[in-house]
C-alpha positions, 0 to 999 in steps of 0.5 A: 789119479784117474787113468786117462781114458782118449779117442783111439784110432786104429789108424791114422787113417781113420776117423776117431768119431762115431758115424753118428758124428760124422753124420752131424757133422754132414747134415750142419754142413748142409744146413749152414752152406743152404739155409744159415750163410745167405741170410741178411744182418738182420736175419740173427734170430733165425742163425740162433734158432738154427743153432739151436736145433743143432744143440747149441745152448743159447741164454738171452739175445745173442748176435751171429753174423752170416760169414761165422764158421762154427764146427760143432755147433753142439758144444757151442754155449752164447749167453745174453748179447755176446756177439760172433762177428763176422768170418770169424771160426770157432773151431770148437772139439771141445766146449765153448761159451760166450760169456754175456757181452763177450764180443769175438771181432772179424776174422778171430780164429777160436781153436778149443779142444779138450785136454788127454793127457794131462799137464804133470807139475815137476820141482 
């Protein structure tokens, strides 16, 4: 079995993220607030383009509502006709993929994180 690696913090108050990741998060929040959130419904291609600029992998033509909250767009994949409905939130510390024709309805909360500890199956 391979040894596990995890993000270690020197204290409970220190961030496990690098300054580069924290800067990218801050920039994403500013872009979301000024250029993403205030757009009308038919501006979905604009919102998808902003997500692409922040590293979201997009194939086809997905729909993203203006009120969607995405934590880390660079860990999101949207396929053709995937839909993120109004007021939904993607809290994706791990990678999230929305496959073709996947619909996330309004006010849905998706939470994904990577596994740090192995799951042991003892009998």
